[in-house]
Biopython code that builds the backbone (N, CA, C, O; Angstrom):
import numpy as np
from Bio.PDB.StructureBuilder import StructureBuilder

atoms = [
    (1, "MET", "N", (0.939, -1.193, 0.169)),
    (1, "MET", "CA", (0.069, -0.076, 0.259)),
    (1, "MET", "C", (1.024, 1.191, 0.107)),
    (1, "MET", "O", (2.074, 1.211, 0.750)),
    (2, "HIS", "N", (0.646, 2.355, -0.818)),
    (2, "HIS", "CA", (1.330, 3.271, -0.814)),
    (2, "HIS", "C", (0.717, 4.390, -0.020)),
    (2, "HIS", "O", (-0.491, 4.627, -0.034)),
    (3, "THR", "N", (1.627, 5.086, 0.691)),
    (3, "THR", "CA", (1.113, 6.064, 1.563)),
    (3, "THR", "C", (1.509, 7.510, 0.867)),
    (3, "THR", "O", (2.678, 7.705, 0.537)),
    (4, "PRO", "N", (0.574, 8.438, 0.673)),
    (4, "PRO", "CA", (0.998, 9.678, -0.152)),
    (4, "PRO", "C", (1.906, 10.444, 0.844)),
    (4, "PRO", "O", (1.932, 10.268, 2.062)),
    (5, "THR", "N", (2.615, 11.288, 0.156)),
    (5, "THR", "CA", (3.450, 12.429, 0.536)),
    (5, "THR", "C", (2.558, 13.328, 0.975)),
    (5, "THR", "O", (1.463, 13.498, 0.439)),
    (6, "THR", "N", (3.045, 14.067, 2.151)),
    (6, "THR", "CA", (2.263, 15.196, 2.610)),
    (6, "THR", "C", (3.054, 16.402, 2.810)),
    (6, "THR", "O", (4.197, 16.242, 3.238)),
    (7, "THR", "N", (2.697, 17.417, 2.604)),
    (7, "THR", "CA", (3.525, 18.542, 2.561)),
    (7, "THR", "C", (2.651, 19.566, 3.180)),
    (7, "THR", "O", (1.484, 19.617, 2.792)),
    (8, "VAL", "N", (3.112, 20.481, 4.199)),
    (8, "VAL", "CA", (2.450, 21.222, 4.990)),
    (8, "VAL", "C", (3.221, 22.498, 5.313)),
    (8, "VAL", "O", (4.452, 22.504, 5.293)),
    (9, "PRO", "N", (2.541, 23.518, 5.592)),
    (9, "PRO", "CA", (3.184, 24.815, 5.826)),
    (9, "PRO", "C", (3.818, 24.718, 7.445)),
    (9, "PRO", "O", (3.275, 24.105, 8.364)),
    (10, "PRO", "N", (4.969, 25.403, 7.521)),
    (10, "PRO", "CA", (5.498, 25.402, 8.607)),
    (10, "PRO", "C", (4.659, 25.922, 9.991)),
    (10, "PRO", "O", (5.055, 25.617, 11.116)),
    (11, "THR", "N", (3.622, 26.630, 9.791)),
    (11, "THR", "CA", (2.791, 27.217, 10.752)),
    (11, "THR", "C", (1.557, 26.338, 11.065)),
    (11, "THR", "O", (0.716, 26.602, 11.924)),
    (12, "LEU", "N", (1.562, 25.196, 10.205)),
    (12, "LEU", "CA", (0.208, 24.276, 10.618)),
    (12, "LEU", "C", (1.098, 23.084, 11.534)),
    (12, "LEU", "O", (2.272, 22.749, 11.378)),
    (13, "THR", "N", (0.134, 22.604, 12.496)),
    (13, "THR", "CA", (0.634, 21.522, 13.055)),
    (13, "THR", "C", (0.478, 20.114, 12.441)),
    (13, "THR", "O", (-0.371, 20.050, 11.552)),
    (14, "ALA", "N", (0.995, 19.214, 12.679)),
    (14, "ALA", "CA", (1.138, 17.850, 11.990)),
    (14, "ALA", "C", (-0.485, 17.294, 12.374)),
    (14, "ALA", "O", (-1.143, 16.845, 11.436)),
    (15, "THR", "N", (-1.011, 17.327, 13.545)),
    (15, "THR", "CA", (-2.136, 17.155, 14.096)),
    (15, "THR", "C", (-3.387, 17.682, 13.114)),
    (15, "THR", "O", (-4.298, 16.979, 12.677)),
    (16, "ALA", "N", (-3.180, 19.125, 12.887)),
    (16, "ALA", "CA", (-4.056, 19.760, 12.044)),
    (16, "ALA", "C", (-3.884, 19.456, 10.604)),
    (16, "ALA", "O", (-4.874, 19.516, 9.874)),
    (17, "ALA", "N", (-2.667, 19.120, 10.098)),
    (17, "ALA", "CA", (-2.737, 18.699, 8.726)),
    (17, "ALA", "C", (-3.148, 17.079, 8.696)),
    (17, "ALA", "O", (-3.815, 16.767, 7.709)),
    (18, "ASP", "N", (-2.933, 16.320, 9.361)),
    (18, "ASP", "CA", (-3.585, 15.039, 9.734)),
    (18, "ASP", "C", (-5.062, 14.928, 9.650)),
    (18, "ASP", "O", (-5.687, 14.044, 9.065)),
    (19, "ALA", "N", (-5.516, 15.889, 10.278)),
    (19, "ALA", "CA", (-6.962, 16.117, 10.634)),
    (19, "ALA", "C", (-7.578, 16.656, 9.232)),
    (19, "ALA", "O", (-8.792, 16.544, 9.061)),
    (20, "LEU", "N", (-6.768, 17.233, 8.232)),
    (20, "LEU", "CA", (-7.338, 17.913, 7.146)),
    (20, "LEU", "C", (-7.290, 16.967, 6.046)),
    (20, "LEU", "O", (-8.173, 16.787, 5.208)),
    (21, "ARG", "N", (-6.096, 16.343, 6.141)),
    (21, "ARG", "CA", (-5.812, 15.122, 5.141)),
    (21, "ARG", "C", (-6.993, 13.960, 5.370)),
    (21, "ARG", "O", (-7.479, 13.559, 4.313)),
    (22, "ALA", "N", (-7.400, 13.502, 6.300)),
    (22, "ALA", "CA", (-8.275, 12.555, 6.732)),
    (22, "ALA", "C", (-9.481, 13.140, 6.202)),
    (22, "ALA", "O", (-10.258, 12.475, 5.517)),
    (23, "ALA", "N", (-9.639, 14.126, 6.434)),
    (23, "ALA", "CA", (-11.144, 14.774, 5.671)),
    (23, "ALA", "C", (-11.265, 14.964, 4.245)),
    (23, "ALA", "O", (-12.356, 14.979, 3.675)),
    (24, "VAL", "N", (-10.120, 15.114, 3.646)),
    (24, "VAL", "CA", (-10.007, 14.981, 2.339)),
    (24, "VAL", "C", (-10.090, 13.503, 1.700)),
    (24, "VAL", "O", (-10.827, 13.340, 0.727)),
    (25, "GLN", "N", (-9.453, 12.569, 2.154)),
    (25, "GLN", "CA", (-9.411, 10.997, 2.057)),
    (25, "GLN", "C", (-10.680, 10.671, 2.258)),
    (25, "GLN", "O", (-11.148, 9.940, 1.384)),
    (26, "ALA", "N", (-11.504, 11.021, 3.262)),
    (26, "ALA", "CA", (-12.840, 10.511, 3.390)),
    (26, "ALA", "C", (-13.637, 10.972, 2.279)),
    (26, "ALA", "O", (-14.272, 10.185, 1.577)),
    (27, "TYR", "N", (-13.627, 12.230, 2.091)),
    (27, "TYR", "CA", (-14.721, 12.846, 1.046)),
    (27, "TYR", "C", (-14.281, 12.207, -0.205)),
    (27, "TYR", "O", (-15.153, 11.952, -1.036)),
    (28, "SER", "N", (-12.962, 11.889, -0.478)),
    (28, "SER", "CA", (-12.585, 11.200, -1.687)),
    (28, "SER", "C", (-13.088, 9.889, -1.633)),
    (28, "SER", "O", (-13.447, 9.401, -2.705)),
    (29, "ASP", "N", (-13.169, 9.359, -0.828)),
    (29, "ASP", "CA", (-13.439, 7.799, -0.756)),
    (29, "ASP", "C", (-14.905, 7.818, -0.977)),
    (29, "ASP", "O", (-15.352, 7.209, -1.949)),
    (30, "ALA", "N", (-15.679, 8.437, -0.195)),
    (30, "ALA", "CA", (-17.467, 8.666, -0.469)),
    (30, "ALA", "C", (-17.508, 9.085, -1.830)),
    (30, "ALA", "O", (-18.280, 8.381, -2.481)),
    (31, "TYR", "N", (-16.981, 9.937, -2.458)),
    (31, "TYR", "CA", (-17.396, 10.296, -3.527)),
    (31, "TYR", "C", (-17.098, 9.466, -4.828)),
    (31, "TYR", "O", (-18.010, 9.217, -5.616)),
    (32, "LEU", "N", (-15.781, 9.032, -5.047)),
    (32, "LEU", "CA", (-15.324, 8.154, -5.857)),
    (32, "LEU", "C", (-15.868, 6.578, -5.623)),
    (32, "LEU", "O", (-15.889, 5.723, -6.509)),
    (33, "GLY", "N", (-16.240, 6.413, -4.431)),
    (33, "GLY", "CA", (-16.991, 5.192, -3.990)),
    (33, "GLY", "C", (-18.629, 5.322, -4.321)),
    (33, "GLY", "O", (-19.417, 4.437, -3.989)),
    (34, "GLY", "N", (-18.914, 6.182, -4.812)),
    (34, "GLY", "CA", (-20.553, 6.275, -5.254)),
    (34, "GLY", "C", (-21.226, 6.522, -3.991)),
    (34, "GLY", "O", (-22.435, 6.296, -4.036)),
    (35, "GLN", "N", (-20.801, 6.900, -2.949)),
    (35, "GLN", "CA", (-21.729, 7.039, -1.784)),
    (35, "GLN", "C", (-22.008, 8.478, -1.582)),
    (35, "GLN", "O", (-21.293, 9.052, -0.761)),
    (36, "GLY", "N", (-22.936, 9.171, -2.197)),
    (36, "GLY", "CA", (-23.367, 10.581, -2.387)),
    (36, "GLY", "C", (-23.956, 11.277, -1.085)),
    (36, "GLY", "O", (-23.825, 12.439, -0.703)),
    (37, "THR", "N", (-24.661, 10.187, -0.509)),
    (37, "THR", "CA", (-24.887, 10.874, 0.695)),
    (37, "THR", "C", (-24.115, 11.044, 1.901)),
    (37, "THR", "O", (-24.365, 11.814, 2.828)),
    (38, "ALA", "N", (-23.074, 10.178, 1.777)),
    (38, "ALA", "CA", (-21.955, 10.429, 2.655)),
    (38, "ALA", "C", (-21.193, 11.496, 2.340)),
    (38, "ALA", "O", (-20.952, 12.240, 3.291)),
    (39, "ALA", "N", (-20.707, 11.819, 1.215)),
    (39, "ALA", "CA", (-20.003, 12.740, 0.444)),
    (39, "ALA", "C", (-21.017, 14.054, 0.635)),
    (39, "ALA", "O", (-20.487, 15.100, 1.010)),
    (40, "PHE", "N", (-22.273, 14.041, 0.421)),
    (40, "PHE", "CA", (-22.872, 15.292, 0.910)),
    (40, "PHE", "C", (-22.743, 15.868, 2.247)),
    (40, "PHE", "O", (-22.666, 17.067, 2.514)),
    (41, "ALA", "N", (-22.726, 14.763, 3.155)),
    (41, "ALA", "CA", (-22.552, 15.365, 4.725)),
    (41, "ALA", "C", (-21.068, 15.896, 5.030)),
    (41, "ALA", "O", (-20.690, 16.371, 6.100)),
    (42, "MET", "N", (-20.291, 15.711, 3.841)),
    (42, "MET", "CA", (-18.947, 16.301, 4.143)),
    (42, "MET", "C", (-18.598, 17.303, 3.489)),
    (42, "MET", "O", (-17.437, 17.697, 3.594)),
    (43, "ILE", "N", (-19.503, 17.953, 2.663)),
    (43, "ILE", "CA", (-19.256, 19.288, 2.125)),
    (43, "ILE", "C", (-19.785, 20.226, 3.177)),
    (43, "ILE", "O", (-20.403, 19.835, 4.167)),
    (44, "SER", "N", (-19.487, 21.586, 2.889)),
    (44, "SER", "CA", (-20.102, 22.749, 3.860)),
    (44, "SER", "C", (-21.517, 22.933, 3.704)),
    (44, "SER", "O", (-22.086, 22.416, 2.743)),
    (45, "PRO", "N", (-22.170, 23.643, 4.585)),
    (45, "PRO", "CA", (-23.530, 23.938, 4.762)),
    (45, "PRO", "C", (-23.709, 24.877, 3.275)),
    (45, "PRO", "O", (-24.498, 24.573, 2.380)),
    (46, "ARG", "N", (-22.929, 25.887, 3.258)),
    (46, "ARG", "CA", (-22.904, 26.691, 1.927)),
    (46, "ARG", "C", (-23.141, 25.995, 0.919)),
    (46, "ARG", "O", (-24.148, 26.237, 0.253)),
    (47, "CYS", "N", (-22.253, 24.949, 0.561)),
    (47, "CYS", "CA", (-22.409, 24.270, -0.700)),
    (47, "CYS", "C", (-23.584, 23.308, -0.599)),
    (47, "CYS", "O", (-24.111, 23.084, -1.689)),
    (48, "GLN", "N", (-24.021, 22.802, 0.252)),
    (48, "GLN", "CA", (-24.971, 21.873, 0.808)),
    (48, "GLN", "C", (-26.489, 22.793, 0.034)),
    (48, "GLN", "O", (-27.360, 22.221, -0.622)),
    (49, "GLN", "N", (-26.462, 24.084, 0.301)),
    (49, "GLN", "CA", (-27.499, 25.001, -0.236)),
    (49, "GLN", "C", (-27.493, 24.990, -1.918)),
    (49, "GLN", "O", (-28.450, 24.957, -2.692)),
    (50, "MET", "N", (-26.061, 25.030, -2.183)),
    (50, "MET", "CA", (-26.016, 25.173, -3.606)),
    (50, "MET", "C", (-26.308, 24.095, -4.483)),
    (50, "MET", "O", (-26.817, 24.204, -5.599)),
    (51, "ILE", "N", (-25.935, 22.979, -3.881)),
    (51, "ILE", "CA", (-25.576, 21.546, -4.557)),
    (51, "ILE", "C", (-26.714, 20.785, -3.935)),
    (51, "ILE", "O", (-26.664, 20.672, -2.710)),
    (52, "GLY", "N", (-27.688, 20.266, -4.538)),
    (52, "GLY", "CA", (-28.701, 19.426, -4.059)),
    (52, "GLY", "C", (-27.851, 17.781, -3.654)),
    (52, "GLY", "O", (-26.866, 17.266, -4.182)),
    (53, "SER", "N", (-28.585, 17.381, -2.699)),
    (53, "SER", "CA", (-28.224, 15.983, -2.576)),
    (53, "SER", "C", (-28.355, 15.020, -3.644)),
    (53, "SER", "O", (-27.478, 14.175, -3.825)),
    (54, "ASN", "N", (-29.391, 15.088, -4.364)),
    (54, "ASN", "CA", (-29.546, 14.310, -5.545)),
    (54, "ASN", "C", (-28.650, 14.530, -6.602)),
    (54, "ASN", "O", (-28.353, 13.569, -7.313)),
    (55, "GLU", "N", (-28.218, 15.531, -6.801)),
    (55, "GLU", "CA", (-27.067, 15.846, -7.805)),
    (55, "GLU", "C", (-25.674, 15.423, -7.442)),
    (55, "GLU", "O", (-24.851, 15.007, -8.257)),
    (56, "LEU", "N", (-25.458, 15.574, -6.036)),
    (56, "LEU", "CA", (-24.198, 14.962, -5.782)),
    (56, "LEU", "C", (-24.124, 13.666, -5.700)),
    (56, "LEU", "O", (-23.057, 13.070, -5.852)),
    (57, "LYS", "N", (-25.482, 12.955, -5.396)),
    (57, "LYS", "CA", (-25.613, 11.388, -5.407)),
    (57, "LYS", "C", (-25.329, 11.053, -7.071)),
    (57, "LYS", "O", (-24.456, 10.216, -7.301)),
    (58, "SER", "N", (-25.799, 11.467, -7.840)),
    (58, "SER", "CA", (-25.678, 11.390, -9.210)),
    (58, "SER", "C", (-23.916, 11.472, -9.924)),
    (58, "SER", "O", (-23.422, 10.645, -10.691)),
    (59, "ALA", "N", (-23.354, 12.539, -9.458)),
    (59, "ALA", "CA", (-22.203, 12.526, -9.568)),
    (59, "ALA", "C", (-21.206, 11.471, -9.190)),
    (59, "ALA", "O", (-20.303, 10.985, -9.871)),
    (60, "ALA", "N", (-21.629, 11.181, -7.742)),
    (60, "ALA", "CA", (-20.554, 10.109, -6.907)),
    (60, "ALA", "C", (-21.107, 8.879, -7.956)),
    (60, "ALA", "O", (-20.276, 8.192, -8.549)),
    (61, "ASN", "N", (-22.239, 8.702, -8.100)),
    (61, "ASN", "CA", (-22.323, 7.211, -8.845)),
    (61, "ASN", "C", (-21.665, 7.277, -10.046)),
    (61, "ASN", "O", (-21.002, 6.270, -10.296)),
    (62, "GLU", "N", (-21.640, 8.230, -10.941)),
    (62, "GLU", "CA", (-20.922, 8.296, -12.270)),
    (62, "GLU", "C", (-19.353, 8.282, -11.853)),
    (62, "GLU", "O", (-18.615, 7.557, -12.519)),
    (63, "ALA", "N", (-18.973, 8.805, -11.119)),
    (63, "ALA", "CA", (-17.515, 8.814, -10.525)),
    (63, "ALA", "C", (-17.218, 7.464, -10.084)),
    (63, "ALA", "O", (-16.142, 6.979, -10.432)),
    (64, "LYS", "N", (-18.005, 6.796, -9.377)),
    (64, "LYS", "CA", (-17.744, 5.330, -9.039)),
    (64, "LYS", "C", (-17.664, 4.352, -10.212)),
    (64, "LYS", "O", (-16.935, 3.360, -10.202)),
    (65, "SER", "N", (-18.447, 4.694, -11.201)),
    (65, "SER", "CA", (-18.414, 3.727, -12.257)),
    (65, "SER", "C", (-17.301, 4.238, -13.366)),
    (65, "SER", "O", (-17.008, 3.365, -14.183)),
    (66, "LEU", "N", (-16.679, 5.418, -13.519)),
    (66, "LEU", "CA", (-15.420, 5.891, -14.196)),
    (66, "LEU", "C", (-14.266, 5.326, -13.427)),
    (66, "LEU", "O", (-13.502, 4.558, -14.012)),
    (67, "TYR", "N", (-14.053, 5.657, -12.074)),
    (67, "TYR", "CA", (-12.679, 5.483, -11.588)),
    (67, "TYR", "C", (-12.783, 4.571, -10.300)),
    (67, "TYR", "O", (-11.812, 3.887, -9.975)),
    (68, "GLY", "N", (-13.753, 4.558, -9.689)),
    (68, "GLY", "CA", (-13.648, 3.882, -8.423)),
    (68, "GLY", "C", (-13.073, 4.372, -7.337)),
    (68, "GLY", "O", (-12.553, 5.436, -7.672)),
    (69, "VAL", "N", (-12.896, 4.171, -6.256)),
    (69, "VAL", "CA", (-11.936, 4.526, -5.128)),
    (69, "VAL", "C", (-10.582, 4.226, -5.533)),
    (69, "VAL", "O", (-10.153, 3.181, -6.021)),
    (70, "LEU", "N", (-9.818, 5.570, -5.188)),
    (70, "LEU", "CA", (-8.397, 5.705, -5.640)),
    (70, "LEU", "C", (-7.668, 6.343, -4.293)),
    (70, "LEU", "O", (-8.153, 7.297, -3.685)),
    (71, "PRO", "N", (-6.604, 5.773, -3.964)),
    (71, "PRO", "CA", (-5.942, 6.420, -2.821)),
    (71, "PRO", "C", (-5.018, 7.896, -3.331)),
    (71, "PRO", "O", (-4.571, 8.081, -4.463)),
    (72, "LEU", "N", (-4.927, 8.601, -2.444)),
    (72, "LEU", "CA", (-4.117, 9.713, -2.944)),
    (72, "LEU", "C", (-2.843, 9.614, -3.130)),
    (72, "LEU", "O", (-2.267, 8.788, -2.422)),
    (73, "THR", "N", (-2.100, 10.329, -4.024)),
    (73, "THR", "CA", (-0.800, 9.984, -4.180)),
    (73, "THR", "C", (0.139, 11.134, -3.427)),
    (73, "THR", "O", (1.273, 10.877, -3.022)),
    (74, "SER", "N", (-0.400, 12.248, -3.315)),
    (74, "SER", "CA", (0.409, 13.214, -2.784)),
    (74, "SER", "C", (-0.754, 13.975, -2.091)),
    (74, "SER", "O", (-1.922, 13.702, -2.366)),
    (75, "PHE", "N", (-0.401, 14.990, -1.137)),
    (75, "PHE", "CA", (-1.319, 15.706, -0.389)),
    (75, "PHE", "C", (-0.395, 17.077, -0.009)),
    (75, "PHE", "O", (0.711, 16.880, 0.495)),
    (76, "THR", "N", (-0.845, 18.448, -0.247)),
    (76, "THR", "CA", (-0.415, 19.309, 0.370)),
    (76, "THR", "C", (-1.018, 20.499, 0.891)),
    (76, "THR", "O", (-1.526, 21.178, -0.001)),
    (77, "VAL", "N", (-1.122, 20.950, 1.991)),
    (77, "VAL", "CA", (-1.604, 22.407, 2.229)),
    (77, "VAL", "C", (-1.008, 23.442, 1.921)),
    (77, "VAL", "O", (0.072, 23.779, 2.407)),
    (78, "ASN", "N", (-1.743, 24.166, 0.942)),
    (78, "ASN", "CA", (-1.240, 25.344, 0.513)),
    (78, "ASN", "C", (-1.412, 26.519, 1.292)),
    (78, "ASN", "O", (-0.552, 27.399, 1.244)),
    (79, "SER", "N", (-2.618, 26.660, 2.141)),
    (79, "SER", "CA", (-2.658, 27.873, 2.981)),
    (79, "SER", "C", (-3.719, 27.042, 4.185)),
    (79, "SER", "O", (-4.355, 26.016, 3.945)),
    (80, "ASN", "N", (-3.701, 27.708, 5.357)),
    (80, "ASN", "CA", (-4.746, 27.298, 6.395)),
    (80, "ASN", "C", (-4.668, 28.468, 7.514)),
    (80, "ASN", "O", (-3.640, 28.753, 8.128)),
    (81, "SER", "N", (-5.834, 29.052, 7.664)),
    (81, "SER", "CA", (-6.002, 30.109, 8.229)),
    (81, "SER", "C", (-6.524, 29.613, 10.006)),
    (81, "SER", "O", (-6.599, 30.416, 10.935)),
    (82, "GLY", "N", (-6.730, 28.591, 10.073)),
    (82, "GLY", "CA", (-7.538, 27.645, 11.276)),
    (82, "GLY", "C", (-8.688, 27.476, 11.081)),
    (82, "GLY", "O", (-9.239, 26.550, 11.676)),
    (83, "THR", "N", (-9.457, 28.330, 10.164)),
    (83, "THR", "CA", (-10.892, 27.986, 9.781)),
    (83, "THR", "C", (-11.336, 27.737, 8.317)),
    (83, "THR", "O", (-12.473, 27.503, 7.908)),
    (84, "SER", "N", (-10.127, 27.846, 7.590)),
    (84, "SER", "CA", (-10.075, 27.679, 6.385)),
    (84, "SER", "C", (-8.974, 27.391, 5.432)),
    (84, "SER", "O", (-7.991, 28.130, 5.491)),
    (85, "ALA", "N", (-8.988, 26.524, 4.650)),
    (85, "ALA", "CA", (-7.648, 26.028, 3.946)),
    (85, "ALA", "C", (-7.780, 25.789, 2.344)),
    (85, "ALA", "O", (-8.855, 25.795, 1.745)),
    (86, "THR", "N", (-6.741, 25.617, 1.861)),
    (86, "THR", "CA", (-6.783, 25.060, 0.593)),
    (86, "THR", "C", (-5.584, 24.206, 0.346)),
    (86, "THR", "O", (-4.436, 24.419, 0.737)),
    (87, "VAL", "N", (-6.051, 23.156, -0.397)),
    (87, "VAL", "CA", (-5.116, 21.666, -0.523)),
    (87, "VAL", "C", (-5.178, 21.434, -1.983)),
    (87, "VAL", "O", (-6.106, 21.651, -2.762)),
    (88, "THR", "N", (-3.893, 20.907, -2.212)),
    (88, "THR", "CA", (-3.643, 20.416, -3.381)),
    (88, "THR", "C", (-3.476, 18.803, -3.201)),
    (88, "THR", "O", (-2.922, 18.305, -2.221)),
    (89, "TYR", "N", (-3.966, 18.142, -4.153)),
    (89, "TYR", "CA", (-3.619, 16.600, -4.071)),
    (89, "TYR", "C", (-3.842, 15.727, -5.329)),
    (89, "TYR", "O", (-4.493, 16.195, -6.263)),
    (90, "THR", "N", (-3.390, 14.627, -5.384)),
    (90, "THR", "CA", (-3.090, 13.984, -6.785)),
    (90, "THR", "C", (-3.412, 12.541, -6.561)),
    (90, "THR", "O", (-3.357, 12.027, -5.444)),
    (91, "TYR", "N", (-3.781, 11.836, -7.754)),
    (91, "TYR", "CA", (-4.030, 10.280, -7.747)),
    (91, "TYR", "C", (-3.253, 9.888, -8.960)),
    (91, "TYR", "O", (-2.669, 10.683, -9.698)),
    (92, "ALA", "N", (-3.296, 8.637, -9.096)),
    (92, "ALA", "CA", (-2.664, 7.958, -10.295)),
    (92, "ALA", "C", (-3.418, 8.321, -11.305)),
    (92, "ALA", "O", (-2.818, 8.221, -12.375)),
    (93, "VAL", "N", (-4.707, 8.778, -11.407)),
    (93, "VAL", "CA", (-5.323, 9.387, -12.601)),
    (93, "VAL", "C", (-5.455, 10.926, -12.498)),
    (93, "VAL", "O", (-6.172, 11.576, -11.737)),
    (94, "ALA", "N", (-4.607, 11.345, -13.432)),
    (94, "ALA", "CA", (-4.568, 12.781, -13.320)),
    (94, "ALA", "C", (-5.777, 13.767, -13.603)),
    (94, "ALA", "O", (-5.818, 14.924, -13.185)),
    (95, "THR", "N", (-6.689, 13.199, -14.316)),
    (95, "THR", "CA", (-7.827, 13.720, -14.293)),
    (95, "THR", "C", (-8.492, 14.406, -13.049)),
    (95, "THR", "O", (-9.113, 15.469, -13.033)),
    (96, "LEU", "N", (-8.194, 13.476, -11.917)),
    (96, "LEU", "CA", (-8.784, 13.891, -10.795)),
    (96, "LEU", "C", (-7.961, 14.623, -9.781)),
    (96, "LEU", "O", (-8.339, 14.765, -8.618)),
    (97, "ASN", "N", (-6.859, 15.073, -10.232)),
    (97, "ASN", "CA", (-6.016, 15.867, -9.546)),
    (97, "ASN", "C", (-6.777, 17.137, -9.027)),
    (97, "ASN", "O", (-7.619, 17.669, -9.750)),
    (98, "GLN", "N", (-6.524, 17.563, -7.940)),
    (98, "GLN", "CA", (-7.130, 18.976, -7.311)),
    (98, "GLN", "C", (-5.935, 20.013, -6.776)),
    (98, "GLN", "O", (-4.902, 19.667, -6.203)),
    (99, "SER", "N", (-6.305, 21.258, -7.083)),
    (99, "SER", "CA", (-5.335, 22.112, -6.893)),
    (99, "SER", "C", (-5.790, 23.384, -6.105)),
    (99, "SER", "O", (-6.788, 24.005, -6.472)),
    (100, "ASN", "N", (-5.229, 23.676, -5.281)),
    (100, "ASN", "CA", (-6.056, 24.679, -4.226)),
    (100, "ASN", "C", (-7.318, 24.584, -3.910)),
    (100, "ASN", "O", (-7.981, 25.621, -3.873)),
    (101, "GLN", "N", (-7.890, 23.398, -3.632)),
    (101, "GLN", "CA", (-9.273, 23.104, -3.416)),
    (101, "GLN", "C", (-9.523, 23.676, -1.958)),
    (101, "GLN", "O", (-8.781, 23.364, -1.027)),
    (102, "PRO", "N", (-10.558, 24.493, -1.810)),
    (102, "PRO", "CA", (-10.991, 25.062, -0.623)),
    (102, "PRO", "C", (-11.760, 24.153, 0.219)),
    (102, "PRO", "O", (-12.559, 23.353, -0.268)),
    (103, "TRP", "N", (-11.490, 24.279, 1.748)),
    (103, "TRP", "CA", (-12.102, 23.502, 2.845)),
    (103, "TRP", "C", (-12.425, 24.451, 3.692)),
    (103, "TRP", "O", (-11.849, 25.538, 3.646)),
    (104, "THR", "N", (-13.357, 24.195, 4.559)),
    (104, "THR", "CA", (-13.586, 25.163, 5.870)),
    (104, "THR", "C", (-13.855, 24.338, 7.000)),
    (104, "THR", "O", (-14.394, 23.234, 6.921)),
    (105, "LEU", "N", (-13.482, 24.873, 8.034)),
    (105, "LEU", "CA", (-13.725, 24.139, 9.546)),
    (105, "LEU", "C", (-15.412, 24.477, 9.954)),
    (105, "LEU", "O", (-15.876, 25.617, 9.984)),
    (106, "VAL", "N", (-15.905, 23.678, 10.144)),
    (106, "VAL", "CA", (-17.305, 23.782, 10.508)),
    (106, "VAL", "C", (-17.624, 22.907, 11.771)),
    (106, "VAL", "O", (-17.457, 21.697, 11.622)),
    (107, "GLY", "N", (-18.065, 23.354, 13.008)),
    (107, "GLY", "CA", (-18.134, 22.398, 14.140)),
    (107, "GLY", "C", (-17.395, 21.518, 14.468)),
    (107, "GLY", "O", (-17.786, 20.511, 15.057)),
    (108, "GLY", "N", (-15.927, 21.791, 14.072)),
    (108, "GLY", "CA", (-14.693, 21.108, 14.417)),
    (108, "GLY", "C", (-14.272, 20.033, 13.406)),
    (108, "GLY", "O", (-13.291, 19.323, 13.626)),
    (109, "GLN", "N", (-14.959, 19.924, 12.382)),
    (109, "GLN", "CA", (-14.630, 18.977, 11.325)),
    (109, "GLN", "C", (-14.411, 19.770, 10.025)),
    (109, "GLN", "O", (-15.194, 20.697, 9.817)),
    (110, "TRP", "N", (-13.466, 19.528, 9.144)),
    (110, "TRP", "CA", (-13.333, 19.910, 7.904)),
    (110, "TRP", "C", (-14.318, 19.662, 6.937)),
    (110, "TRP", "O", (-14.709, 18.497, 6.870)),
    (111, "LYS", "N", (-14.898, 20.630, 6.035)),
    (111, "LYS", "CA", (-16.057, 20.376, 5.091)),
    (111, "LYS", "C", (-15.293, 21.060, 3.586)),
    (111, "LYS", "O", (-14.699, 22.138, 3.550)),
    (112, "TYR", "N", (-15.492, 20.142, 2.443)),
    (112, "TYR", "CA", (-15.112, 20.493, 1.302)),
    (112, "TYR", "C", (-15.947, 21.762, 1.016)),
    (112, "TYR", "O", (-17.141, 21.700, 1.305)),
    (113, "ASP", "N", (-15.459, 22.915, 0.477)),
    (113, "ASP", "CA", (-16.057, 24.252, 0.325)),
    (113, "ASP", "C", (-15.954, 24.619, -1.251)),
    (113, "ASP", "O", (-15.689, 25.805, -1.449)),
    (114, "HIS", "N", (-16.093, 23.926, -2.250)),
    (114, "HIS", "CA", (-15.719, 24.406, -3.608)),
    (114, "HIS", "C", (-17.154, 24.276, -4.168)),
    (114, "HIS", "O", (-17.491, 23.198, -4.659)),
    (115, "CYS", "N", (-18.078, 25.388, -4.120)),
    (115, "CYS", "CA", (-19.140, 24.981, -5.031)),
    (115, "CYS", "C", (-19.556, 26.204, -5.974)),
    (115, "CYS", "O", (-20.441, 26.061, -6.817)),
]
sb = StructureBuilder()
sb.init_structure("model")
sb.init_model(0)
sb.init_chain("A")
sb.init_seg("    ")
for serial, (resi, resn, name, xyz) in enumerate(atoms, 1):
    if name == "N":
        sb.init_residue(resn, " ", resi, " ")
    sb.init_atom(name, np.array(xyz, "f"), 0.0, 1.0, " ", f" {name:<3s}", serial, name[0])
structure = sb.get_structure()
């Protein structure tokens, strides 16, 4: 099993970076695994208002049929203010790579915030 490389800014603690990476991996696993309901719970309330749960379920099902669950091959925290962050991460399938993807801290949990 390949462990992705993780790069974090010097101002971010390893624990905070681990929590953010775990949230990104969980969302990725849910989305690429066709678990739209679980993925919907992992997006910010702002995005939940903009993206319907049925729309996300449909997109997750399509992602599952196209790619299936894939591990991250790299993970970088580009910025983190404590309540919002941007991350860049990659997969073996370059089409899925994300750059400067926004995440926000809601109720102590990191939520995907690109909508």
